[in-house]
N, CA, C, O and CB atoms as a CASP TS submission, in Angstrom:
PFRMAT TS
TARGET T0000
AUTHOR 0000-0000-0000
METHOD Language model
MODEL 1
PARENT N/A
ATOM      1  N   MET     1      23.106  55.756  44.594  1.00  0.00           N
ATOM      2  CA  MET     1      23.203  57.516  44.445  1.00  0.00           C
ATOM      3  C   MET     1      24.166  57.775  43.498  1.00  0.00           C
ATOM      4  O   MET     1      25.006  56.975  43.084  1.00  0.00           O
ATOM      5  CB  MET     1      23.688  58.406  45.847  1.00  0.00           C
ATOM      6  N   ILE     2      23.978  59.197  43.091  1.00  0.00           N
ATOM      7  CA  ILE     2      24.833  59.477  42.102  1.00  0.00           C
ATOM      8  C   ILE     2      25.761  60.445  42.520  1.00  0.00           C
ATOM      9  O   ILE     2      25.406  61.493  43.060  1.00  0.00           O
ATOM     10  CB  ILE     2      24.191  59.856  40.983  1.00  0.00           C
ATOM     11  N   GLU     3      27.051  60.119  42.276  1.00  0.00           N
ATOM     12  CA  GLU     3      27.988  61.500  42.852  1.00  0.00           C
ATOM     13  C   GLU     3      27.976  62.832  42.371  1.00  0.00           C
ATOM     14  O   GLU     3      27.331  63.136  41.368  1.00  0.00           O
ATOM     15  CB  GLU     3      29.361  61.306  42.703  1.00  0.00           C
ATOM     16  N   SER     4      28.612  63.604  42.985  1.00  0.00           N
ATOM     17  CA  SER     4      28.327  64.986  42.500  1.00  0.00           C
ATOM     18  C   SER     4      29.197  64.966  40.815  1.00  0.00           C
ATOM     19  O   SER     4      29.044  65.457  39.697  1.00  0.00           O
ATOM     20  CB  SER     4      29.057  66.307  43.834  1.00  0.00           C
ATOM     21  N   SER     5      29.997  64.202  41.432  1.00  0.00           N
ATOM     22  CA  SER     5      30.973  64.465  39.808  1.00  0.00           C
ATOM     23  C   SER     5      30.089  63.977  38.404  1.00  0.00           C
ATOM     24  O   SER     5      29.988  64.631  37.365  1.00  0.00           O
ATOM     25  CB  SER     5      32.683  63.242  39.788  1.00  0.00           C
ATOM     26  N   ALA     6      29.482  62.626  38.695  1.00  0.00           N
ATOM     27  CA  ALA     6      28.970  62.085  37.530  1.00  0.00           C
ATOM     28  C   ALA     6      27.671  62.755  37.193  1.00  0.00           C
ATOM     29  O   ALA     6      27.203  62.597  36.066  1.00  0.00           O
ATOM     30  CB  ALA     6      28.819  60.634  37.659  1.00  0.00           C
ATOM     31  N   LEU     7      26.893  63.683  38.319  1.00  0.00           N
ATOM     32  CA  LEU     7      25.546  64.660  38.407  1.00  0.00           C
ATOM     33  C   LEU     7      26.434  66.008  37.361  1.00  0.00           C
ATOM     34  O   LEU     7      26.003  66.389  36.273  1.00  0.00           O
ATOM     35  CB  LEU     7      24.965  65.261  40.586  1.00  0.00           C
ATOM     36  N   THR     8      27.376  66.400  37.853  1.00  0.00           N
ATOM     37  CA  THR     8      27.971  67.522  36.937  1.00  0.00           C
ATOM     38  C   THR     8      27.910  66.955  35.028  1.00  0.00           C
ATOM     39  O   THR     8      27.379  67.472  34.045  1.00  0.00           O
ATOM     40  CB  THR     8      29.892  67.772  37.606  1.00  0.00           C
ATOM     41  N   LEU     9      28.572  65.935  35.179  1.00  0.00           N
ATOM     42  CA  LEU     9      28.713  65.597  33.728  1.00  0.00           C
ATOM     43  C   LEU     9      27.392  65.576  32.566  1.00  0.00           C
ATOM     44  O   LEU     9      27.191  65.792  31.371  1.00  0.00           O
ATOM     45  CB  LEU     9      29.294  64.204  33.795  1.00  0.00           C
ATOM     46  N   ALA    10      26.617  65.130  33.898  1.00  0.00           N
ATOM     47  CA  ALA    10      25.066  64.775  32.631  1.00  0.00           C
ATOM     48  C   ALA    10      24.291  66.181  32.845  1.00  0.00           C
ATOM     49  O   ALA    10      23.192  66.184  32.291  1.00  0.00           O
ATOM     50  CB  ALA    10      23.612  63.048  33.226  1.00  0.00           C
ATOM     51  N   MET    11      24.607  67.323  33.498  1.00  0.00           N
ATOM     52  CA  MET    11      23.999  68.222  33.055  1.00  0.00           C
ATOM     53  C   MET    11      24.838  69.585  32.499  1.00  0.00           C
ATOM     54  O   MET    11      24.986  70.720  32.950  1.00  0.00           O
ATOM     55  CB  MET    11      23.140  68.408  34.026  1.00  0.00           C
ATOM     56  N   ILE    12      25.454  68.664  30.907  1.00  0.00           N
ATOM     57  CA  ILE    12      26.014  69.722  30.013  1.00  0.00           C
ATOM     58  C   ILE    12      25.222  70.765  29.793  1.00  0.00           C
ATOM     59  O   ILE    12      24.106  70.479  30.228  1.00  0.00           O
ATOM     60  CB  ILE    12      26.353  69.275  28.796  1.00  0.00           C
ATOM     61  N   GLY    13      25.239  71.816  29.341  1.00  0.00           N
ATOM     62  CA  GLY    13      24.147  73.018  28.648  1.00  0.00           C
ATOM     63  C   GLY    13      24.974  73.639  27.474  1.00  0.00           C
ATOM     64  O   GLY    13      25.985  73.202  26.924  1.00  0.00           O
ATOM     65  N   LEU    14      24.400  74.557  27.289  1.00  0.00           N
ATOM     66  CA  LEU    14      24.974  75.413  25.452  1.00  0.00           C
ATOM     67  C   LEU    14      26.185  75.446  25.703  1.00  0.00           C
ATOM     68  O   LEU    14      26.952  74.704  25.090  1.00  0.00           O
ATOM     69  CB  LEU    14      24.484  77.261  24.866  1.00  0.00           C
ATOM     70  N   ASN    15      26.715  76.483  26.844  1.00  0.00           N
ATOM     71  CA  ASN    15      28.129  77.175  27.139  1.00  0.00           C
ATOM     72  C   ASN    15      29.111  76.039  26.636  1.00  0.00           C
ATOM     73  O   ASN    15      29.995  76.289  25.816  1.00  0.00           O
ATOM     74  CB  ASN    15      28.409  77.598  28.911  1.00  0.00           C
ATOM     75  N   GLU    16      28.916  74.816  27.152  1.00  0.00           N
ATOM     76  CA  GLU    16      29.515  73.564  27.118  1.00  0.00           C
ATOM     77  C   GLU    16      29.894  73.028  25.879  1.00  0.00           C
ATOM     78  O   GLU    16      30.996  72.623  25.510  1.00  0.00           O
ATOM     79  CB  GLU    16      28.759  72.718  27.679  1.00  0.00           C
ATOM     80  N   LEU    17      28.397  73.104  25.061  1.00  0.00           N
ATOM     81  CA  LEU    17      28.726  72.483  23.649  1.00  0.00           C
ATOM     82  C   LEU    17      29.417  72.835  22.362  1.00  0.00           C
ATOM     83  O   LEU    17      30.030  72.293  21.442  1.00  0.00           O
ATOM     84  CB  LEU    17      27.784  72.262  23.226  1.00  0.00           C
ATOM     85  N   TRP    18      28.867  74.426  22.900  1.00  0.00           N
ATOM     86  CA  TRP    18      29.833  75.295  21.616  1.00  0.00           C
ATOM     87  C   TRP    18      30.906  74.869  21.371  1.00  0.00           C
ATOM     88  O   TRP    18      31.026  74.693  20.159  1.00  0.00           O
ATOM     89  CB  TRP    18      30.244  76.685  21.801  1.00  0.00           C
ATOM     90  N   PRO    19      32.256  74.460  22.242  1.00  0.00           N
ATOM     91  CA  PRO    19      33.775  74.815  21.640  1.00  0.00           C
ATOM     92  C   PRO    19      33.907  72.948  21.644  1.00  0.00           C
ATOM     93  O   PRO    19      34.992  72.423  21.393  1.00  0.00           O
ATOM     94  CB  PRO    19      35.221  76.075  22.976  1.00  0.00           C
ATOM     95  N   ILE    20      32.796  72.201  21.926  1.00  0.00           N
ATOM     96  CA  ILE    20      32.385  70.864  21.047  1.00  0.00           C
ATOM     97  C   ILE    20      32.889  70.930  19.935  1.00  0.00           C
ATOM     98  O   ILE    20      33.922  70.692  19.310  1.00  0.00           O
ATOM     99  CB  ILE    20      30.980  70.593  20.772  1.00  0.00           C
ATOM    100  N   ALA    21      31.070  71.635  19.779  1.00  0.00           N
ATOM    101  CA  ALA    21      30.849  71.429  18.256  1.00  0.00           C
ATOM    102  C   ALA    21      32.391  72.178  17.200  1.00  0.00           C
ATOM    103  O   ALA    21      33.018  71.581  16.326  1.00  0.00           O
ATOM    104  CB  ALA    21      29.099  72.412  17.873  1.00  0.00           C
ATOM    105  N   ILE    22      32.611  73.587  17.690  1.00  0.00           N
ATOM    106  CA  ILE    22      33.420  73.810  16.953  1.00  0.00           C
ATOM    107  C   ILE    22      34.801  72.946  16.731  1.00  0.00           C
ATOM    108  O   ILE    22      35.198  72.733  15.586  1.00  0.00           O
ATOM    109  CB  ILE    22      33.534  74.893  17.241  1.00  0.00           C
ATOM    110  N   VAL    23      35.440  72.508  17.758  1.00  0.00           N
ATOM    111  CA  VAL    23      36.447  71.389  17.932  1.00  0.00           C
ATOM    112  C   VAL    23      36.480  70.578  16.718  1.00  0.00           C
ATOM    113  O   VAL    23      37.371  70.663  15.873  1.00  0.00           O
ATOM    114  CB  VAL    23      36.128  70.476  19.143  1.00  0.00           C
ATOM    115  N   VAL    24      35.385  69.715  16.654  1.00  0.00           N
ATOM    116  CA  VAL    24      34.145  68.706  16.103  1.00  0.00           C
ATOM    117  C   VAL    24      34.791  69.411  14.658  1.00  0.00           C
ATOM    118  O   VAL    24      35.770  69.025  14.019  1.00  0.00           O
ATOM    119  CB  VAL    24      32.013  69.003  16.701  1.00  0.00           C
ATOM    120  N   LEU    25      33.929  70.525  14.394  1.00  0.00           N
ATOM    121  CA  LEU    25      34.107  71.289  13.282  1.00  0.00           C
ATOM    122  C   LEU    25      35.664  71.348  12.500  1.00  0.00           C
ATOM    123  O   LEU    25      36.073  70.691  11.542  1.00  0.00           O
ATOM    124  CB  LEU    25      33.675  72.620  13.760  1.00  0.00           C
ATOM    125  N   VAL    26      36.306  72.353  13.274  1.00  0.00           N
ATOM    126  CA  VAL    26      37.790  72.106  12.842  1.00  0.00           C
ATOM    127  C   VAL    26      37.874  70.631  11.952  1.00  0.00           C
ATOM    128  O   VAL    26      37.632  70.435  10.761  1.00  0.00           O
ATOM    129  CB  VAL    26      38.831  72.015  14.343  1.00  0.00           C
ATOM    130  N   LEU    27      38.453  69.383  13.362  1.00  0.00           N
ATOM    131  CA  LEU    27      38.903  68.606  13.143  1.00  0.00           C
ATOM    132  C   LEU    27      38.341  67.603  11.799  1.00  0.00           C
ATOM    133  O   LEU    27      39.167  67.142  11.011  1.00  0.00           O
ATOM    134  CB  LEU    27      38.983  68.283  14.263  1.00  0.00           C
ATOM    135  N   PHE    28      37.099  67.376  11.668  1.00  0.00           N
ATOM    136  CA  PHE    28      36.270  66.696  10.686  1.00  0.00           C
ATOM    137  C   PHE    28      36.243  67.654   9.368  1.00  0.00           C
ATOM    138  O   PHE    28      36.828  67.412   8.312  1.00  0.00           O
ATOM    139  CB  PHE    28      34.744  66.412  11.315  1.00  0.00           C
ATOM    140  N   GLY    29      35.347  68.924   9.687  1.00  0.00           N
ATOM    141  CA  GLY    29      35.362  69.765   8.186  1.00  0.00           C
ATOM    142  C   GLY    29      33.756  69.944   8.239  1.00  0.00           C
ATOM    143  O   GLY    29      33.198  69.514   9.249  1.00  0.00           O
ATOM    144  N   ALA    30      33.031  70.498   7.309  1.00  0.00           N
ATOM    145  CA  ALA    30      31.836  70.661   7.063  1.00  0.00           C
ATOM    146  C   ALA    30      31.095  69.161   6.335  1.00  0.00           C
ATOM    147  O   ALA    30      30.178  68.478   6.790  1.00  0.00           O
ATOM    148  CB  ALA    30      31.843  71.965   6.202  1.00  0.00           C
ATOM    149  N   ARG    31      31.703  69.025   5.354  1.00  0.00           N
ATOM    150  CA  ARG    31      31.836  67.898   4.641  1.00  0.00           C
ATOM    151  C   ARG    31      31.518  66.752   5.071  1.00  0.00           C
ATOM    152  O   ARG    31      30.506  66.151   4.709  1.00  0.00           O
ATOM    153  CB  ARG    31      32.843  67.779   4.301  1.00  0.00           C
ATOM    154  N   LYS    32      32.581  66.212   6.117  1.00  0.00           N
ATOM    155  CA  LYS    32      32.251  65.259   6.799  1.00  0.00           C
ATOM    156  C   LYS    32      31.347  65.013   7.898  1.00  0.00           C
ATOM    157  O   LYS    32      31.378  63.879   8.377  1.00  0.00           O
ATOM    158  CB  LYS    32      33.064  64.999   7.047  1.00  0.00           C
ATOM    159  N   LEU    33      30.661  65.739   8.320  1.00  0.00           N
ATOM    160  CA  LEU    33      30.081  66.202   9.388  1.00  0.00           C
ATOM    161  C   LEU    33      28.676  65.357   9.032  1.00  0.00           C
ATOM    162  O   LEU    33      28.515  64.478   9.879  1.00  0.00           O
ATOM    163  CB  LEU    33      30.081  67.916   9.524  1.00  0.00           C
ATOM    164  N   PRO    34      27.973  65.365   8.364  1.00  0.00           N
ATOM    165  CA  PRO    34      27.108  64.656   7.680  1.00  0.00           C
ATOM    166  C   PRO    34      27.573  62.679   7.682  1.00  0.00           C
ATOM    167  O   PRO    34      27.178  61.628   8.187  1.00  0.00           O
ATOM    168  CB  PRO    34      27.153  65.507   6.101  1.00  0.00           C
ATOM    169  N   GLU    35      28.434  63.093   6.929  1.00  0.00           N
ATOM    170  CA  GLU    35      28.860  61.456   6.885  1.00  0.00           C
ATOM    171  C   GLU    35      28.982  60.671   8.430  1.00  0.00           C
ATOM    172  O   GLU    35      28.656  59.531   8.760  1.00  0.00           O
ATOM    173  CB  GLU    35      30.529  61.337   6.104  1.00  0.00           C
ATOM    174  N   LEU    36      29.392  61.421   8.955  1.00  0.00           N
ATOM    175  CA  LEU    36      29.753  60.924  10.529  1.00  0.00           C
ATOM    176  C   LEU    36      28.509  61.047  11.367  1.00  0.00           C
ATOM    177  O   LEU    36      28.506  60.452  12.445  1.00  0.00           O
ATOM    178  CB  LEU    36      30.987  61.892  11.304  1.00  0.00           C
ATOM    179  N   ALA    37      27.511  61.705  11.031  1.00  0.00           N
ATOM    180  CA  ALA    37      26.070  61.825  11.860  1.00  0.00           C
ATOM    181  C   ALA    37      25.426  60.271  11.419  1.00  0.00           C
ATOM    182  O   ALA    37      24.939  59.447  12.193  1.00  0.00           O
ATOM    183  CB  ALA    37      24.878  63.415  11.219  1.00  0.00           C
ATOM    184  N   HIS    38      25.569  60.167  10.110  1.00  0.00           N
ATOM    185  CA  HIS    38      24.867  59.315   9.598  1.00  0.00           C
ATOM    186  C   HIS    38      25.600  57.669   9.845  1.00  0.00           C
ATOM    187  O   HIS    38      25.044  56.572   9.795  1.00  0.00           O
ATOM    188  CB  HIS    38      24.686  59.838   8.138  1.00  0.00           C
ATOM    189  N   ALA    39      27.274  58.072  10.163  1.00  0.00           N
ATOM    190  CA  ALA    39      27.675  56.621  10.384  1.00  0.00           C
ATOM    191  C   ALA    39      27.221  56.296  11.977  1.00  0.00           C
ATOM    192  O   ALA    39      27.065  55.132  12.345  1.00  0.00           O
ATOM    193  CB  ALA    39      29.453  56.404  10.107  1.00  0.00           C
ATOM    194  N   MET    40      27.027  57.434  12.878  1.00  0.00           N
ATOM    195  CA  MET    40      26.875  56.977  14.144  1.00  0.00           C
ATOM    196  C   MET    40      25.209  56.827  14.747  1.00  0.00           C
ATOM    197  O   MET    40      24.931  56.375  15.858  1.00  0.00           O
ATOM    198  CB  MET    40      27.740  57.975  14.966  1.00  0.00           C
ATOM    199  N   GLY    41      24.474  57.190  13.998  1.00  0.00           N
ATOM    200  CA  GLY    41      22.782  56.771  13.721  1.00  0.00           C
ATOM    201  C   GLY    41      22.919  55.051  13.486  1.00  0.00           C
ATOM    202  O   GLY    41      22.400  54.276  14.289  1.00  0.00           O
ATOM    203  N   SER    42      23.572  54.645  12.461  1.00  0.00           N
ATOM    204  CA  SER    42      23.912  53.404  12.176  1.00  0.00           C
ATOM    205  C   SER    42      24.151  52.424  13.539  1.00  0.00           C
ATOM    206  O   SER    42      23.559  51.477  14.058  1.00  0.00           O
ATOM    207  CB  SER    42      25.125  53.539  11.300  1.00  0.00           C
ATOM    208  N   SER    43      25.096  53.038  13.746  1.00  0.00           N
ATOM    209  CA  SER    43      26.023  52.258  14.536  1.00  0.00           C
ATOM    210  C   SER    43      25.040  52.012  15.887  1.00  0.00           C
ATOM    211  O   SER    43      25.009  51.005  16.595  1.00  0.00           O
ATOM    212  CB  SER    43      27.583  53.130  14.835  1.00  0.00           C
ATOM    213  N   ILE    44      24.281  53.197  16.015  1.00  0.00           N
ATOM    214  CA  ILE    44      23.497  52.900  17.533  1.00  0.00           C
ATOM    215  C   ILE    44      22.272  52.481  16.765  1.00  0.00           C
ATOM    216  O   ILE    44      21.226  52.579  17.408  1.00  0.00           O
ATOM    217  CB  ILE    44      23.210  54.393  18.831  1.00  0.00           C
ATOM    218  N   ASN    45      22.173  52.049  15.567  1.00  0.00           N
ATOM    219  CA  ASN    45      20.723  51.427  15.402  1.00  0.00           C
ATOM    220  C   ASN    45      21.148  50.055  15.433  1.00  0.00           C
ATOM    221  O   ASN    45      20.283  49.309  15.893  1.00  0.00           O
ATOM    222  CB  ASN    45      19.813  51.829  13.979  1.00  0.00           C
ATOM    223  N   GLN    46      22.286  49.460  15.062  1.00  0.00           N
ATOM    224  CA  GLN    46      23.099  48.454  14.889  1.00  0.00           C
ATOM    225  C   GLN    46      23.496  47.822  16.303  1.00  0.00           C
ATOM    226  O   GLN    46      23.559  46.608  16.496  1.00  0.00           O
ATOM    227  CB  GLN    46      24.240  48.934  14.093  1.00  0.00           C
ATOM    228  N   PHE    47      23.637  48.355  16.830  1.00  0.00           N
ATOM    229  CA  PHE    47      23.741  48.139  18.602  1.00  0.00           C
ATOM    230  C   PHE    47      22.455  47.810  19.437  1.00  0.00           C
ATOM    231  O   PHE    47      22.322  47.007  20.361  1.00  0.00           O
ATOM    232  CB  PHE    47      24.261  49.572  19.340  1.00  0.00           C
ATOM    233  N   LYS    48      21.321  48.862  18.713  1.00  0.00           N
ATOM    234  CA  LYS    48      20.158  48.324  19.615  1.00  0.00           C
ATOM    235  C   LYS    48      19.210  47.108  19.196  1.00  0.00           C
ATOM    236  O   LYS    48      18.424  46.492  19.914  1.00  0.00           O
ATOM    237  CB  LYS    48      19.238  49.459  19.827  1.00  0.00           C
ATOM    238  N   ARG    49      19.494  46.927  17.847  1.00  0.00           N
ATOM    239  CA  ARG    49      19.129  45.554  17.044  1.00  0.00           C
ATOM    240  C   ARG    49      20.425  44.432  17.897  1.00  0.00           C
ATOM    241  O   ARG    49      20.196  43.292  18.302  1.00  0.00           O
ATOM    242  CB  ARG    49      19.430  45.805  14.851  1.00  0.00           C
ATOM    243  N   GLY    50      21.155  44.838  17.947  1.00  0.00           N
ATOM    244  CA  GLY    50      22.006  43.575  18.833  1.00  0.00           C
ATOM    245  C   GLY    50      21.519  43.117  20.104  1.00  0.00           C
ATOM    246  O   GLY    50      21.311  41.952  20.441  1.00  0.00           O
ATOM    247  N   LEU    51      21.345  44.276  20.837  1.00  0.00           N
ATOM    248  CA  LEU    51      20.588  43.997  22.114  1.00  0.00           C
ATOM    249  C   LEU    51      19.535  43.474  22.086  1.00  0.00           C
ATOM    250  O   LEU    51      19.422  42.458  22.772  1.00  0.00           O
ATOM    251  CB  LEU    51      20.333  44.917  22.794  1.00  0.00           C
ATOM    252  N   ASP    52      18.724  43.796  21.545  1.00  0.00           N
ATOM    253  CA  ASP    52      17.029  43.419  21.254  1.00  0.00           C
ATOM    254  C   ASP    52      16.970  41.518  20.483  1.00  0.00           C
ATOM    255  O   ASP    52      15.989  40.829  20.203  1.00  0.00           O
ATOM    256  CB  ASP    52      16.251  44.984  19.643  1.00  0.00           C
ATOM    257  N   ALA    53      17.961  41.319  20.401  1.00  0.00           N
ATOM    258  CA  ALA    53      18.433  39.811  19.626  1.00  0.00           C
ATOM    259  C   ALA    53      18.817  38.926  20.669  1.00  0.00           C
ATOM    260  O   ALA    53      18.244  37.900  21.035  1.00  0.00           O
ATOM    261  CB  ALA    53      19.809  39.893  18.527  1.00  0.00           C
ATOM    262  N   GLY    54      19.723  39.379  21.047  1.00  0.00           N
ATOM    263  CA  GLY    54      20.324  38.990  22.832  1.00  0.00           C
ATOM    264  C   GLY    54      19.200  39.100  23.776  1.00  0.00           C
ATOM    265  O   GLY    54      19.456  38.838  24.951  1.00  0.00           O
ATOM    266  N   LYS    55      17.988  39.445  23.463  1.00  0.00           N
ATOM    267  CA  LYS    55      17.288  39.237  24.573  1.00  0.00           C
ATOM    268  C   LYS    55      16.093  38.584  24.309  1.00  0.00           C
ATOM    269  O   LYS    55      15.277  38.309  25.189  1.00  0.00           O
ATOM    270  CB  LYS    55      17.083  40.354  25.226  1.00  0.00           C
ATOM    271  N   ASP    56      15.893  38.204  22.581  1.00  0.00           N
ATOM    272  CA  ASP    56      15.323  37.398  22.138  1.00  0.00           C
ATOM    273  C   ASP    56      15.934  35.841  22.205  1.00  0.00           C
ATOM    274  O   ASP    56      15.325  34.776  22.302  1.00  0.00           O
ATOM    275  CB  ASP    56      15.101  37.917  21.047  1.00  0.00           C
ATOM    276  N   ASP    57      17.139  36.068  22.130  1.00  0.00           N
ATOM    277  CA  ASP    57      17.848  34.546  22.805  1.00  0.00           C
ATOM    278  C   ASP    57      17.376  34.156  23.680  1.00  0.00           C
ATOM    279  O   ASP    57      16.513  33.282  23.610  1.00  0.00           O
ATOM    280  CB  ASP    57      19.128  34.439  23.293  1.00  0.00           C
ATOM    281  N   GLU    58      17.893  34.810  25.082  1.00  0.00           N
ATOM    282  CA  GLU    58      17.891  34.453  26.308  1.00  0.00           C
ATOM    283  C   GLU    58      16.187  34.446  27.035  1.00  0.00           C
ATOM    284  O   GLU    58      15.928  34.428  28.238  1.00  0.00           O
ATOM    285  CB  GLU    58      18.957  35.470  26.966  1.00  0.00           C
ATOM    286  N   ASP    59      15.302  34.465  26.002  1.00  0.00           N
ATOM    287  CA  ASP    59      13.941  34.257  26.509  1.00  0.00           C
ATOM    288  C   ASP    59      13.631  32.786  25.586  1.00  0.00           C
ATOM    289  O   ASP    59      12.881  32.030  26.203  1.00  0.00           O
ATOM    290  CB  ASP    59      12.788  35.757  26.168  1.00  0.00           C
ATOM    291  N   LYS    60      13.929  32.433  24.678  1.00  0.00           N
ATOM    292  CA  LYS    60      14.034  31.116  24.113  1.00  0.00           C
ATOM    293  C   LYS    60      14.705  29.907  24.852  1.00  0.00           C
ATOM    294  O   LYS    60      15.872  29.960  25.240  1.00  0.00           O
ATOM    295  CB  LYS    60      14.695  31.288  22.952  1.00  0.00           C
ATOM    296  N   PRO    61      13.939  28.870  25.014  1.00  0.00           N
ATOM    297  CA  PRO    61      14.897  27.805  25.836  1.00  0.00           C
ATOM    298  C   PRO    61      16.084  27.319  24.880  1.00  0.00           C
ATOM    299  O   PRO    61      15.973  27.546  23.675  1.00  0.00           O
ATOM    300  CB  PRO    61      13.973  26.361  26.357  1.00  0.00           C
ATOM    301  N   LYS    62      17.122  26.711  25.329  1.00  0.00           N
ATOM    302  CA  LYS    62      17.798  26.324  24.812  1.00  0.00           C
ATOM    303  C   LYS    62      17.790  24.740  24.684  1.00  0.00           C
ATOM    304  O   LYS    62      17.568  24.033  25.667  1.00  0.00           O
ATOM    305  CB  LYS    62      18.634  26.907  25.213  1.00  0.00           C
ATOM    306  N   LYS    63      18.012  24.285  23.577  1.00  0.00           N
ATOM    307  CA  LYS    63      18.430  23.006  22.864  1.00  0.00           C
ATOM    308  C   LYS    63      19.211  22.574  23.273  1.00  0.00           C
ATOM    309  O   LYS    63      20.161  23.354  23.338  1.00  0.00           O
ATOM    310  CB  LYS    63      18.730  22.937  21.761  1.00  0.00           C
ATOM    311  N   ILE    64      19.525  21.051  23.884  1.00  0.00           N
ATOM    312  CA  ILE    64      20.765  20.408  24.455  1.00  0.00           C
ATOM    313  C   ILE    64      20.720  19.314  23.352  1.00  0.00           C
ATOM    314  O   ILE    64      19.891  18.434  23.121  1.00  0.00           O
ATOM    315  CB  ILE    64      20.717  19.852  26.183  1.00  0.00           C
ATOM    316  N   GLU    65      21.732  19.613  22.829  1.00  0.00           N
ATOM    317  CA  GLU    65      22.369  18.085  21.967  1.00  0.00           C
ATOM    318  C   GLU    65      23.136  17.137  22.486  1.00  0.00           C
ATOM    319  O   GLU    65      24.149  17.333  23.158  1.00  0.00           O
ATOM    320  CB  GLU    65      23.253  18.306  20.866  1.00  0.00           C
ATOM    321  N   GLY    66      22.590  15.918  22.132  1.00  0.00           N
ATOM    322  CA  GLY    66      23.503  15.126  22.468  1.00  0.00           C
ATOM    323  C   GLY    66      23.340  14.444  23.718  1.00  0.00           C
ATOM    324  O   GLY    66      23.941  13.398  23.962  1.00  0.00           O
ATOM    325  N   GLY    67      22.260  15.199  24.816  1.00  0.00           N
ATOM    326  CA  GLY    67      22.654  14.938  26.214  1.00  0.00           C
ATOM    327  C   GLY    67      21.877  13.820  26.970  1.00  0.00           C
ATOM    328  O   GLY    67      20.961  13.887  27.789  1.00  0.00           O
ATOM    329  N   GLY    68      22.492  12.856  26.468  1.00  0.00           N
ATOM    330  CA  GLY    68      21.538  11.417  27.450  1.00  0.00           C
ATOM    331  C   GLY    68      22.873  10.537  27.164  1.00  0.00           C
ATOM    332  O   GLY    68      23.555  10.499  26.140  1.00  0.00           O
ATOM    333  N   GLY    69      23.007   9.953  28.198  1.00  0.00           N
ATOM    334  CA  GLY    69      24.326   8.879  28.197  1.00  0.00           C
ATOM    335  C   GLY    69      24.012   8.043  27.430  1.00  0.00           C
ATOM    336  O   GLY    69      22.967   8.277  26.823  1.00  0.00           O
ATOM    337  N   GLY    70      24.596   6.984  27.169  1.00  0.00           N
ATOM    338  CA  GLY    70      24.368   5.850  25.993  1.00  0.00           C
ATOM    339  C   GLY    70      25.851   5.526  25.418  1.00  0.00           C
ATOM    340  O   GLY    70      26.937   5.619  25.991  1.00  0.00           O
ATOM    341  N   ASP    71      25.549   5.129  24.135  1.00  0.00           N
ATOM    342  CA  ASP    71      26.634   4.865  23.579  1.00  0.00           C
ATOM    343  C   ASP    71      28.230   5.587  23.500  1.00  0.00           C
ATOM    344  O   ASP    71      28.145   6.759  23.135  1.00  0.00           O
ATOM    345  CB  ASP    71      26.141   4.792  22.603  1.00  0.00           C
ATOM    346  N   THR    72      29.505   5.182  23.737  1.00  0.00           N
ATOM    347  CA  THR    72      30.442   6.090  23.476  1.00  0.00           C
ATOM    348  C   THR    72      31.292   5.731  22.357  1.00  0.00           C
ATOM    349  O   THR    72      32.201   6.483  22.007  1.00  0.00           O
ATOM    350  CB  THR    72      31.162   6.319  24.577  1.00  0.00           C
TER
END
């Protein structure tokens, strides 16, 4: 069950986003915003590719090297 505080955070509207957008604009400036957006998009894509690669690795059987007793 979702707690009420987590539900409140999940329901952010335009009234809450305007002050956040203004603060981001003031901190980073209008010229840096497209660069930041591009960097965030690239980071998200790399993260998703990493998750997909991790799933592929888990599906493959792992090869065990040198796994037989014998001469030492």
